[in-house]
ROKE-71179 format. One record per residue: residue in three letters; z, y, x of N, C-alpha, C in turn. Coordinates in steps of 0.2 Angstrom, whole numbers, padded with zeros to 4 digits, always signed. Atoms other than C-alpha are relative to their C-alpha. Example, Ala and Ser with C-alpha at 12.3 -4.5 7.8 and 13.67 -1.06 7.14 Angstrom:
ala+0000-0006+0004+0039-0022+0062+0000+0006+0004;ser-0001-0006-0004+0036-0005+0068+0003+0005-0004;
END
This chain:
met+0000-0005-0005+0008-0137-0236+0005+0005-0002;ser-0006-0005+0001+0022-0124-0234-0003+0006-0004;asn+0002-0005+0005+0022-0111-0247-0001+0007+0004;ile+0001-0006-0004+0023-0098-0233-0007+0000+0003;leu+0007+0001-0003+0007-0105-0225-0005+0002-0006;glu+0004-0001+0006-0001-0104-0243-0001+0008+0000;gln+0000-0007+0000+0003-0086-0243-0004+0003+0006;ala+0004-0003-0006-0004-0083-0226-0007-0002+0000;lys+0007+0002+0001-0020-0092-0230-0004+0005-0005;ile+0002-0005+0005-0022-0080-0245-0001+0007+0003;ala+0001-0006-0004-0019-0065-0234-0006+0000+0005;ser+0006+0001-0004-0032-0072-0222-0006+0001-0003;gln+0006-0001+0005-0045-0073-0236-0001+0007-0001;glu+0001-0007+0001-0041-0055-0239-0001+0004+0006;lys+0001-0003-0006-0043-0051-0221+0006+0005+0002;asn-0006-0004-0002-0025-0043-0220+0003-0004+0005;trp-0002+0004-0006-0022-0049-0203+0008+0002+0002;ser-0007-0002-0001-0005-0040-0201+0005-0004-0004;leu-0004+0004+0004+0001-0049-0216+0000-0007+0002;val+0001+0007-0003-0005-0066-0209+0005-0001+0005;asn-0005+0000-0006+0005-0062-0193+0007-0001-0003;gln-0007+0000+0003+0021-0059-0204+0002-0006-0002;tyr-0001+0007+0003+0019-0075-0213+0001-0005+0005;leu+0000+0005-0006+0016-0085-0197+0007+0001+0003;gln-0007-0001-0003+0032-0077-0190+0005-0003-0004;gln-0005+0003+0004+0042-0082-0205-0001-0008+0000;phe+0000+0007+0000+0035-0100-0205+0003-0003+0007;leu-0003+0002-0006+0040-0102-0187+0007+0001+0000;leu-0007-0001+0001+0057-0095-0190+0003-0004-0005;ala-0003+0004+0006+0060-0105-0206+0000-0007+0002;ser+0000+0007-0002+0056-0121-0197+0007-0002+0002;gln-0007+0001-0003+0073-0120-0188+0000-0007+0003;lys+0000+0006-0003+0068-0135-0178-0001+0000+0007;thr+0001+0001-0007+0067-0141-0160-0008+0000+0001;arg+0007+0000-0002+0050-0140-0151-0003-0007-0002;val+0003+0007+0002+0048-0159-0153-0002-0001-0007;glu+0001+0001+0008+0050-0158-0172-0006+0004-0002;leu+0006-0005+0002+0038-0143-0173-0006-0003+0002;leu+0006+0003-0002+0025-0152-0163-0003-0006-0006;glu+0002+0005+0005+0025-0166-0177-0001+0003-0007;asn+0001-0003+0006+0024-0154-0191-0007+0000-0002;ala+0007+0001+0002+0009-0157-0201-0003+0007-0002;asp+0003-0007+0001+0007-0138-0205-0002+0003+0006;leu+0001-0003-0006+0006-0134-0187-0007+0002+0001;asp+0007-0001-0001-0013-0136-0186-0002+0006-0005;val+0002-0005+0004-0015-0124-0201+0003+0007+0003;ala-0003-0006-0003-0003-0111-0192-0005+0002+0006;ile+0004-0002-0006-0014-0112-0176-0006+0003-0002;asn+0006-0003+0003-0030-0110-0186+0000+0007-0002;leu-0001-0007+0002-0023-0095-0194+0001+0005+0005;ala-0001-0005-0006-0017-0087-0178-0007+0001+0004;ile+0006+0000-0003-0034-0091-0170-0005+0005-0004;thr+0004-0004+0005-0043-0082-0185+0002+0007+0001;val-0002-0007-0001-0032-0067-0182-0003+0003+0007;leu+0003-0002-0007-0037-0067-0163-0007+0002-0001;arg+0007-0001+0000-0055-0068-0168-0002+0007-0004;asn+0002-0006+0004-0055-0054-0181+0004+0006-0001;gly-0004-0006+0000-0040-0043-0179-0001+0006+0005;asp+0001-0006-0004-0039-0026-0171+0005-0001+0006;phe-0004+0001-0006-0030-0024-0154+0007-0001-0002;gln-0007+0000+0002-0013-0021-0162+0002-0007-0003;glu-0001+0006+0003-0015-0036-0173+0000-0006+0004;arg+0000+0005-0005-0020-0047-0159+0006+0000+0005;trp-0006+0000-0005-0006-0041-0148+0006-0003-0004;asp-0005+0003+0004+0006-0046-0162+0000-0007+0000;ile+0001+0007+0001-0001-0063-0164+0001-0004+0007;tyr-0001+0002-0007-0001-0065-0145+0007-0003+0001;lys-0007+0002-0002+0018-0067-0145+0002-0007-0004;leu-0001+0006+0004+0017-0082-0158-0002-0006+0004;phe+0003+0006-0003+0007-0094-0147+0005-0003+0005;lys-0005+0003-0005+0021-0096-0134+0005-0004-0004;gln-0004+0004+0004+0032-0102-0149-0003-0006-0002;ile+0003+0006+0003+0019-0114-0155-0001-0005+0006;gly+0000+0004-0006+0017-0121-0137-0007-0004+0001;lys+0006+0003-0003+0005-0134-0130-0006-0002-0005;pro+0005+0001+0005-0004-0138-0147-0005+0005+0000;ala+0005-0006+0001-0012-0121-0146-0005+0000+0006;ile+0004-0001-0006-0020-0124-0129-0007-0002-0001;ala+0007+0002+0002-0036-0134-0135-0004+0005-0004;pro+0004-0005+0004-0041-0121-0149-0001+0006+0004;leu+0001-0006-0004-0038-0107-0137-0006-0001+0006;ile+0005+0001-0005-0049-0115-0123-0007+0000-0004;glu+0006+0000+0004-0062-0118-0137-0003+0007-0001;met+0002-0007+0001-0062-0099-0141-0002+0003+0006;ile+0002-0004-0006-0063-0093-0123-0007-0003+0002;glu+0006+0002-0002-0078-0104-0120-0006+0002-0005;asp+0005-0002+0004-0087-0097-0135-0003+0007+0002;glu+0003-0006-0003-0099-0084-0127-0002+0005-0005;glu+0002-0005+0005-0103-0076-0144+0006+0005-0001;ile-0006-0004+0001-0085-0069-0144+0000+0006+0005;glu+0000-0006-0004-0083-0051-0137+0005-0001+0006;leu-0004+0001-0007-0075-0050-0119+0007+0002-0002;glu-0007-0003+0001-0060-0040-0125+0005-0006-0003;lys-0003+0006+0004-0055-0055-0137+0001-0006+0005;arg-0001+0006-0005-0058-0068-0123+0005+0002+0005;trp-0006-0002-0004-0047-0058-0112+0007-0001-0002;phe-0007+0001+0003-0033-0059-0124+0001-0008+0001;val-0002+0007+0000-0035-0078-0124+0002-0002+0007;val-0002+0002-0007-0035-0079-0105+0007+0002+0001;arg-0006-0002-0001-0019-0069-0105+0005-0005-0004;ile-0005+0005+0003-0011-0081-0118+0000-0007+0004;leu+0001+0006-0003-0017-0096-0109+0005+0000+0007;ala-0004-0001-0006-0008-0089-0093+0007-0002-0001;asp-0008+0001+0001+0009-0091-0101+0001-0008+0000;phe-0002+0007+0000+0007-0110-0102+0000-0003+0007;asn+0000+0002-0007+0002-0112-0083+0000-0008+0001;ser+0000+0007-0001-0003-0130-0085-0006-0002+0004;asp+0006+0002-0003-0016-0141-0076-0006+0002-0004;glu+0005-0001+0005-0027-0140-0091-0003+0008+0000;val+0001-0007+0000-0026-0121-0091-0003+0002+0007;arg+0002-0002-0007-0029-0119-0072-0007-0002+0001;glu+0007+0003+0000-0045-0130-0074-0005+0004-0004;val+0004-0004+0005-0052-0120-0088-0001+0007+0004;leu+0001-0006-0003-0049-0104-0078-0005-0001+0006;lys+0005+0002-0005-0058-0112-0063-0007-0001-0002;lys+0006+0001+0003-0072-0117-0074-0004+0007-0002;ile+0002-0007+0002-0074-0099-0080-0003+0003+0006;ile+0002-0003-0007-0075-0093-0062-0007-0003+0002;ile+0006+0004-0002-0088-0106-0058-0007+0001-0004;ser+0005+0001+0004-0099-0106-0073-0002+0006-0005;ser+0001-0005+0004-0097-0090-0083-0005+0005+0002;gln+0005-0005-0002-0111-0078-0083+0002+0008-0001;val-0003-0007+0002-0100-0063-0088+0005+0001+0006;glu-0004-0002-0007-0093-0055-0071+0007+0002-0002;asp-0007-0003+0002-0079-0046-0080+0005-0006-0002;leu-0004+0006+0002-0073-0063-0087+0002-0004+0006;gln-0001+0004-0007-0074-0071-0070+0006+0003+0003;glu-0005-0004-0003-0063-0057-0063+0007-0001-0003;ile-0006+0001+0004-0050-0059-0077+0003-0007+0001;ala-0002+0006-0001-0049-0077-0074+0003-0001+0007;ala-0002+0000-0007-0047-0075-0055+0007+0004+0000;asp-0007-0003+0000-0033-0062-0058+0005-0004-0003;thr-0005+0004+0003-0025-0073-0070+0003-0006+0004;leu-0002+0005-0005-0025-0087-0057+0005+0003+0005;ala-0004-0003-0005-0017-0075-0045+0007+0001-0003;asn-0007-0001+0003-0003-0071-0057+0004-0007-0001;leu-0004+0007+0001+0001-0090-0059+0003-0002+0007;gly-0003+0001-0007+0006-0089-0040-0001-0007+0003;asp+0001+0006-0004+0009-0105-0030-0004-0006-0003;ser+0003+0006+0004+0003-0117-0044-0007+0001+0000;ala+0007-0001+0000-0014-0109-0042-0004-0001+0006;val+0003-0001-0006-0017-0110-0024-0005-0006+0002;asp+0005+0006-0001-0025-0128-0024-0006+0002-0003;ile+0006-0002+0004-0037-0122-0037-0004+0005+0003;leu+0003-0006-0003-0041-0106-0028-0003-0003+0007;thr+0002+0003-0006-0043-0116-0012-0007-0004-0001;asp+0006+0003+0002-0056-0127-0020-0006+0005-0001;leu+0006-0005+0002-0066-0112-0026-0002+0004+0007;leu+0003-0002-0006-0067-0106-0008-0006-0004+0003;ala+0006+0004-0003-0079-0120-0004-0006+0002-0003;lys+0006-0002+0004-0092-0112-0016-0001+0007+0002;ser+0002-0006-0002-0101-0097-0009+0000+0005-0006;asp+0001-0005+0006-0103-0089-0027+0007+0002-0002;ser-0007-0001+0002-0084-0090-0030+0005+0002+0005;arg-0005-0001-0005-0077-0087-0013+0003+0007+0000;leu-0003-0007+0000-0075-0068-0014+0006+0000-0005;leu-0005-0001+0005-0065-0069-0030+0006-0005+0001;ala-0005+0004-0002-0055-0084-0024+0004+0003+0006;thr-0003-0004-0006-0051-0074-0008+0005+0005-0003;lys-0004-0006+0003-0045-0059-0018+0006-0002-0004;ser-0006+0003+0004-0034-0070-0029+0005-0002+0004;leu-0005+0002-0005-0026-0078-0014+0004+0005+0003;ala-0003-0006-0003-0023-0061-0007+0005+0003-0004;gln-0005-0003+0004-0013-0056-0022+0006-0004-0001;ile-0005+0004+0000-0002-0071-0021+0005+0001+0006;asn-0004-0001-0006+0013-0067-0010+0004-0006+0001;ser-0002+0006-0002+0016-0084-0003-0003-0003+0006;tyr+0003+0002-0007+0015-0092+0014-0005-0006-0001;ser+0004+0005+0002+0006-0106+0005-0008+0002+0000;thr+0007-0002+0000-0010-0095+0005-0002+0001+0007;ile+0003-0002-0007-0011-0093+0024-0005-0005+0002;arg+0004+0005-0002-0019-0110+0027-0007+0001-0003;pro+0007-0001+0003-0034-0107+0014-0003+0007+0003;leu+0003-0006-0003-0036-0089+0020-0002+0000+0007;leu+0003+0001-0007-0038-0094+0038-0007-0003+0000;thr+0007+0003+0000-0053-0104+0033-0006+0005-0001;val+0006-0005+0002-0063-0088+0028+0001+0006+0004;val+0000-0006-0004-0058-0076+0042-0006+0002+0004;thr+0006-0001-0004-0075-0078+0050-0006-0001-0005;asp+0005+0000+0005-0085-0079+0034-0006+0005+0001;ser+0006-0004+0000-0102-0072+0033+0000+0006-0004;asn-0001-0006+0005-0097-0060+0019+0005+0005+0003;asp-0005-0005-0003-0089-0044+0026+0006+0001-0005;glu-0005-0001+0005-0079-0042+0010+0005-0005+0000;val-0004+0005+0000-0072-0059+0011+0005+0000+0007;arg-0003+0000-0007-0067-0057+0030+0006+0006-0001;lys-0004-0005+0001-0059-0040+0026+0006-0002-0004;thr-0005+0001+0005-0049-0046+0011+0005-0005+0003;ala-0004+0006-0003-0043-0062+0021+0005+0003+0005;ile-0004-0004-0005-0037-0051+0036+0005+0004-0002;asn-0005-0004+0003-0029-0039+0025+0006-0004-0003;ala-0005+0004+0003-0019-0052+0016+0004-0004+0005;leu-0004+0004-0006-0014-0062+0032+0004+0005+0004;ser-0004-0005-0004-0007-0045+0039+0007+0000-0003;asn-0006+0000+0004+0007-0047+0026+0005-0005+0003;tyr-0004+0005-0002+0014-0062+0035+0001-0001+0007;his-0001+0001-0007+0022-0067+0051+0000-0007+0001;asp+0001+0007-0001+0016-0083+0057-0004-0001+0007;tyr+0002+0001-0007+0012-0090+0075-0008+0000+0001;arg+0007+0001-0001-0006-0093+0071-0004+0007-0001;leu+0003-0006+0002-0010-0075+0065-0002+0005+0005;pro+0002-0005-0005-0010-0064+0080-0006-0001+0003;phe+0006+0002-0003-0024-0073+0088-0006+0001-0004;val+0005-0001+0005-0034-0072+0072-0002+0007+0000;leu+0001-0007+0001-0031-0054+0071-0003+0003+0007;ile+0003-0002-0007-0035-0051+0090-0008-0001+0000;ser+0007+0002+0000-0052-0060+0087-0003+0005-0005;ala+0003-0004+0005-0055-0049+0072-0001+0007+0003;leu+0001-0007-0003-0054-0033+0083-0007+0001+0002;lys+0007+0000-0003-0071-0037+0089-0005-0001-0006;asp+0005+0001+0006-0079-0039+0071-0005+0006+0000;thr+0005-0006+0000-0095-0029+0069+0001+0005-0006;val-0001-0004+0006-0088-0022+0052+0006+0004+0002;ala-0005-0004-0001-0077-0007+0054+0007-0001-0004;gln-0005+0001+0005-0066-0011+0039+0004-0006+0002;val-0003+0006-0002-0062-0028+0046+0004+0002+0007;arg-0004-0002-0006-0057-0021+0063+0006+0005-0002;lys-0006-0004+0002-0046-0008+0054+0006-0004-0002;glu-0005+0005+0002-0037-0022+0045+0003-0004+0005;ala-0002+0003-0006-0035-0031+0061+0005+0004+0004;val-0004-0005-0004-0027-0016+0070+0007+0001-0004;ile-0006+0000+0004-0015-0014+0055+0004-0006+0000;gly-0004+0006-0001-0010-0032+0056+0003-0001+0006;leu-0003+0001-0006-0007-0032+0074+0006+0005+0001;ser-0005-0005-0001+0004-0016+0073+0007-0003-0002;ala-0007+0003+0002+0017-0027+0064+0003-0005+0005;tyr-0002+0005-0006+0018-0038+0080+0002+0004+0006;ala-0002-0004-0005+0024-0023+0090+0005-0003+0005;asn-0005+0003-0004+0039-0033+0096-0003-0005+0005;leu+0003+0005-0004+0027-0045+0104-0005+0003+0005;his+0005-0004-0004+0017-0031+0113-0001-0003+0007;gln+0001+0002-0007+0020-0038+0130-0003-0007+0001;glu+0003+0007+0000+0016-0056+0126-0007+0000-0002;leu+0007+0000+0003+0000-0052+0117-0004+0005+0004;gly+0004-0005-0003-0005-0037+0128-0003+0005-0005;leu+0003-0004+0006-0007-0026+0113-0003+0007+0002;val+0003-0007-0002-0009-0009+0122-0007-0001+0003;glu+0006+0001-0003-0023-0016+0132-0006-0002-0005;leu+0004+0002+0005-0031-0024+0117-0002+0006-0005;leu+0001-0005+0005-0029-0009+0106-0003+0007+0003;gln+0002-0006-0003-0033+0005+0118-0008+0002-0001;pro+0007-0001+0001-0052+0003+0117-0002+0002-0008;leu+0001-0002+0007-0050+0005+0098+0001+0007-0002;leu-0001-0008+0001-0044+0023+0100-0006+0004+0001;trp+0006-0004-0001-0062+0027+0104-0005-0004-0004;asp+0005+0004+0005-0070+0016+0090-0005+0005-0003;ile+0004-0005+0003-0085+0024+0082+0002+0001-0007;asn-0002-0001+0007-0076+0023+0065+0007+0004+0001;phe-0006-0004-0001-0063+0036+0063+0007-0004-0003;glu-0006+0004+0003-0051+0025+0052+0003-0005+0005;val-0002+0005-0005-0051+0012+0066+0004+0004+0005;cys-0004-0004-0005-0046+0025+0079+0007+0002-0003;gln-0006-0002+0003-0033+0032+0067+0006-0006+0000;gln-0004+0005+0001-0025+0015+0064+0002-0002+0007;ala-0002+0002-0007-0025+0011+0083+0005+0005+0003;ala-0005-0005-0002-0016+0028+0086+0007-0002-0003;ile-0006+0002+0004-0003+0023+0073+0003-0006+0003;ala-0003+0006-0003-0001+0006+0081+0003+0001+0007;met-0003-0002-0006+0002+0014+0098+0007+0003-0001;gly-0007-0003+0001+0016+0024+0091+0005-0005-0002;lys-0005+0006+0002+0024+0008+0083+0002-0004+0006;ile-0002+0004-0006+0023-0001+0100+0005+0004+0004;gly-0005-0005-0002+0032+0014+0107+0002-0001+0008;thr-0002+0001-0007+0031+0010+0126-0003+0006+0004;asn+0003-0005-0004+0026+0022+0140-0007-0001+0001;thr+0007+0001+0000+0010+0014+0142-0004+0001-0006;ala+0003-0002+0006+0006+0016+0124+0000+0008+0000;ala+0000-0008+0000+0011+0035+0126-0006+0002+0005;thr+0005-0002-0005-0001+0036+0141-0007+0000-0003;ala+0006+0001+0004-0015+0029+0130-0001+0006-0005;leu+0001-0005+0005-0012+0042+0117-0001+0007+0004;phe+0000-0006-0004-0010+0056+0130-0007+0001+0003;glu+0007-0001-0003-0027+0052+0138-0005+0002-0006;leu+0004-0002+0006-0035+0053+0120+0001+0007-0001;leu-0001-0007+0002-0027+0070+0117-0002+0005+0005;lys+0003-0004-0005-0033+0077+0133-0007+0001+0000;thr+0007+0000+0000-0051+0073+0129-0002+0006-0005;thr+0002-0005+0004-0060+0088+0122-0005-0002-0006;asn+0005+0002+0005-0073+0079+0111+0003-0005-0005;val-0003+0004+0005-0061+0070+0100+0002+0004-0006;ser-0001-0004+0007-0059+0075+0081+0007+0002+0000;val-0006-0004+0000-0045+0087+0078+0005-0005-0005;phe-0004+0004+0004-0039+0075+0064+0003-0006+0003;leu-0002+0006-0004-0038+0060+0076+0006+0003+0004;lys-0005-0002-0005-0028+0071+0088+0007+0002-0004;leu-0006-0001+0004-0016+0076+0074+0004-0007-0001;asp-0003+0007+0001-0013+0057+0071+0003-0002+0007;ala-0002+0002-0007-0011+0054+0090+0007+0004+0002;val-0006-0004-0001+0002+0068+0091+0006-0003-0003;arg-0005+0003+0004+0012+0061+0077+0003-0007+0003;ala-0002+0006-0003+0012+0044+0085+0003+0000+0007;leu-0004-0002-0006+0017+0051+0102+0007+0002-0001;gly-0006-0002+0001+0031+0059+0094+0005-0006-0002;trp-0004+0006+0002+0037+0042+0087+0003-0004+0006;ile-0001+0005-0006+0038+0034+0104+0007+0002+0003;glu-0006-0003-0002+0053+0045+0109+0003-0003+0007;thr-0002+0002-0007+0054+0041+0128+0000+0006+0004;gln+0001-0006-0004+0056+0053+0142-0007+0002+0002;val+0007-0001-0001+0038+0050+0146-0004+0004-0005;ser+0003-0003+0006+0032+0054+0129+0001+0007-0002;val-0002-0007+0001+0042+0070+0128-0004+0004+0005;glu+0003-0004-0005+0035+0076+0144-0008+0001-0001;tyr+0007-0001+0002+0017+0072+0138-0001+0006-0006;leu+0000-0005+0005+0021+0083+0122+0001+0007+0003;gln-0001-0006-0004+0027+0096+0134-0006+0003+0003;gly+0006-0002-0003+0011+0096+0144-0005+0002-0005;leu+0005-0001+0004+0000+0096+0129+0002+0007-0004;leu-0002-0006+0004+0010+0111+0121-0003+0006+0004;gly+0003-0005-0003+0003+0122+0135-0007-0001+0003;asp+0006+0002-0003-0013+0113+0139-0006+0004-0004;asn+0006-0003+0003-0029+0123+0136-0006-0004-0002;cys+0006+0005+0002-0040+0108+0134+0002-0004-0006;leu-0001+0004+0006-0032+0102+0118-0005-0001-0005;val+0005+0000+0005-0045+0107+0106-0004+0006+0000;ala+0003-0007+0001-0057+0121+0101+0005+0005-0002;val-0005-0005+0001-0048+0137+0100+0002+0001-0008;glu-0001-0001+0007-0050+0138+0081+0005-0006-0003;tyr-0005+0006+0002-0040+0121+0079+0006+0000+0004;gln-0006+0000-0004-0027+0125+0092+0007+0000-0004;pro-0006-0001+0004-0014+0131+0080+0002-0006-0004;gln-0001+0006+0004-0015+0115+0070+0004-0005+0005;ile-0002+0005-0005-0012+0104+0085+0007+0002+0003;val-0006-0002-0002+0002+0115+0092+0005-0001-0005;asn-0004+0001+0006+0010+0115+0075+0003-0007+0000;glu-0002+0007+0000+0010+0096+0075+0005-0002+0006;ile-0004+0002-0006+0017+0095+0093+0007+0003-0001;ile-0007-0003+0001+0032+0107+0088+0003-0004-0005;thr-0003+0005+0006+0035+0096+0072+0003-0006+0003;ala-0002+0007-0003+0035+0080+0083+0006+0001+0004;leu-0006-0002-0004+0048+0088+0095+0006+0001-0004;gly-0006-0002+0004+0059+0094+0081+0002-0006-0004;lys-0002+0006+0004+0059+0076+0073+0004-0005+0005;ile-0003+0005-0005+0066+0068+0089+0007-0002-0002;glu-0006+0003+0003+0081+0057+0084+0005-0002+0006;cys-0003+0002-0006+0086+0051+0102+0005+0006+0003;gln-0005-0005-0002+0102+0061+0107-0002+0002+0007;glu+0002-0002-0007+0097+0060+0125-0006+0004+0001;leu+0007-0004+0000+0080+0068+0122+0000+0007-0003;lys+0000-0006+0004+0085+0082+0110+0001+0006+0005;pro-0001-0006-0004+0091+0094+0124-0007+0002+0004;lys+0007-0001-0003+0074+0092+0133-0005+0003-0005;ala+0004-0003+0005+0065+0095+0117+0001+0007-0002;thr-0002-0007+0001+0075+0111+0114-0003+0004+0005;glu+0002-0004-0006+0071+0117+0131-0007+0001+0000;ile+0008-0001+0001+0052+0114+0128-0001+0005-0005;leu+0002-0005+0006+0052+0124+0112+0003+0007+0002;ile-0003-0006-0002+0063+0138+0119-0005+0003+0005;glu+0005-0002-0005+0051+0139+0134-0006+0003-0003;phe+0006-0002+0004+0036+0140+0122+0001+0007-0003;leu-0002-0006+0004+0045+0154+0112+0000+0006+0006;arg-0001-0006-0005+0049+0164+0128-0007+0002+0003;asn+0007-0002-0003+0030+0163+0134-0004+0004-0005;asn+0004-0004+0005+0025+0172+0118-0007-0002-0001;asn+0007+0003+0000+0010+0161+0117-0004+0003-0006;ser+0004-0004+0006-0004+0169+0106+0000-0004-0006;val+0000+0004+0006-0003+0154+0094+0006+0002-0004;leu-0006-0001+0004+0014+0160+0089-0001+0006-0005;glu+0001-0005+0005+0006+0174+0080-0001-0002-0007;gly+0001+0003+0007+0003+0162+0065+0007-0001-0003;val-0007+0001+0004+0017+0161+0052+0002-0007+0000;arg-0001+0007+0001+0015+0143+0050+0003-0003+0007;val-0003+0003-0007+0018+0139+0069+0007+0003+0001;lys-0007-0003-0001+0033+0151+0069+0005-0004-0005;asn-0004+0004+0004+0040+0142+0054+0002-0007+0002;ser-0001+0007-0003+0038+0125+0062+0005+0000+0006;leu-0004-0001-0006+0046+0131+0078+0007+0001-0002;val-0007-0001+0002+0061+0138+0069+0003-0006-0003;leu-0002+0006+0003+0063+0122+0058+0002-0005+0005;ala-0001+0005-0006+0062+0111+0074+0006+0002+0004;leu-0006-0002-0004+0075+0121+0083+0006-0001-0004;gly-0005+0001+0004+0086+0120+0068+0002-0008-0001;tyr-0001+0007+0001+0084+0101+0066+0003-0003+0007;leu-0003+0003-0007+0088+0098+0085+0007+0002+0001;gly-0007-0001+0001+0104+0107+0082+0003+0002+0007;asp-0003-0002-0007+0106+0114+0100+0002+0007+0000;ile-0002-0007+0000+0116+0130+0101-0003+0005+0004;arg+0003-0005-0005+0106+0137+0115-0006+0003-0004;ala+0005-0003+0003+0093+0141+0102+0002+0006-0004;leu-0003-0005+0004+0105+0153+0093-0003+0007+0001;asp+0002-0006-0001+0100+0169+0101-0008+0001-0001;tyr+0007+0000+0001+0081+0165+0100-0001+0001-0008;leu+0000+0000+0007+0083+0162+0081+0002+0007-0003;ile-0002-0006+0002+0092+0178+0079-0005+0005+0001;gln+0006-0005-0001+0078+0188+0087-0006-0001-0005;leu+0005+0001+0005+0066+0180+0075+0002+0003-0007;leu-0002-0003+0006+0076+0187+0061-0003+0007-0001;glu+0003-0006+0000+0067+0203+0065-0008+0000-0002;glu+0007+0001+0002+0050+0196+0060-0001+0003-0007;asn+0002-0003+0007+0041+0205+0046-0001-0005-0005;asp+0001+0004+0005+0036+0190+0037+0007-0003-0003;val-0006+0002+0003+0049+0185+0024+0001-0008+0001;ser-0001+0007+0000+0046+0166+0025+0003-0002+0007;val-0003+0001-0007+0050+0167+0044+0007+0001+0000;arg-0007-0002+0000+0066+0176+0041+0004-0005-0004;leu-0004+0005+0005+0071+0163+0027+0001-0006+0004;his+0000+0006-0004+0067+0149+0039+0005+0001+0005;cys-0005-0001-0005+0078+0157+0052+0007-0001-0002;ile-0007+0000+0003+0093+0159+0041+0002-0008-0001;ala-0001+0007+0001+0091+0140+0036+0002-0003+0007;ala-0001+0003-0007+0090+0135+0055+0007+0002+0002;leu-0006-0002-0002+0105+0146+0059+0006-0004-0003;lys-0006+0004+0004+0116+0137+0046+0000-0007+0003;gln+0000+0006-0003+0111+0121+0054+0003+0000+0007;leu-0003+0000-0007+0116+0126+0071+0008+0001+0000;asp-0008-0002+0000+0133+0135+0068+0000+0007-0004;ser+0001-0006+0004+0133+0147+0053+0006+0005+0002;glu-0005-0005-0002+0150+0155+0058-0002+0003+0007;arg+0001-0003-0006+0145+0158+0076-0006+0005-0001;ala+0006-0004+0001+0128+0165+0070+0002+0006-0003;tyr-0002-0006+0003+0137+0177+0059+0004+0004+0004;gln-0004-0004-0004+0149+0183+0072-0005+0003+0005;gln+0005-0002-0005+0134+0185+0084-0004+0006-0003;leu+0003-0006+0004+0125+0196+0071+0004+0006-0001;ile-0004-0006+0000+0140+0207+0069+0001+0003+0006;tyr-0001-0003-0006+0142+0209+0087-0007+0004+0002;leu+0006-0004-0002+0123+0214+0089+0000+0006-0004;ser+0001-0006+0005+0124+0226+0074+0005+0006+0003;gln-0005-0005-0003+0140+0235+0082-0003+0003+0006;lys+0003-0003-0007+0131+0236+0099-0005+0005-0001;gln+0005-0005+0002+0117+0245+0091+0002+0007-0002;ile-0003-0006+0003+0128+0258+0083+0001+0005+0006;
END
């Protein structure tokens, strides 16, 4: 036996696991041999047994240090590691370490033992660790996980693992569980499939819009919003519009966001109808306004204009929130052809001296919006707002004036000051 291993055995008997690790590192380094020659080394079994002993008895740091050696040892370590992971008397944390070590080998033997753990282990945490490890193995684990879908006890874990693998190879097995009786399985599968573009998926997602579970419907809406470019072929506005009125707020919210992504006039109309309704949650209306702002068509801007002066937006106490969101949406318009119209709407709102303008937050949003739009027609109105008592409003005005034309604003201020003398 190697002298280094003799010293390692003595250190093991003394339970000095850090020293055992050091000697094992020296042993592997000193061999200076190829992997083939190392496999034939008679001392290798002794080294493996010592490494396993450290795994069984060392603290976290000592196990972590020995973890790195197993990759150097290679395949001869697999069988002893499997034996250790199957020992139910060993505490979970140590078995977790073994699972992580085995994952580095990614062999058929390792994948099978992970599958066995998921099927037969009585320790739920260990099953989850094994499932996560299979997910980390990627494409090579898809067949094993597909087999696990066939068993009701392991179906959810297998579905979650497949969902973690970013590969088109998971589409086929995930499609087999989109109508599973388990709500969580359906939700996980629909959520995962939403990450891919495939000709089979829109029709699966459309079917899931009618699922009895709200979270499944929500995931289906999110998934379909990625097919906004196919809105006409799929009839997405007609399909998603009823979901704006779903009993679940999150479903309604995602339907509104999807309408914004579709970005057509019919989608804008659907959002406008929602916003005109008095008994809709203010939070949903805020989402709908944002979505309407994303659409950026002549029709959507006119809808925002109508809503800005509409008395049936929401209850009075919530009106400033909605108005603030409409102003922000108009200020964010990027389409050059629509910016003049947006500016006109905001200036008209300012002229009308609406009671909502008494709030500092609304004034600040209005000033910022006019600055972002960059239309020089807003100059005089921003200068007037410099007379506001609130410091934040005045500061916002200064920032907006710089965005419009700082030199012209400066000259206008000088002119007005001289006129007052």
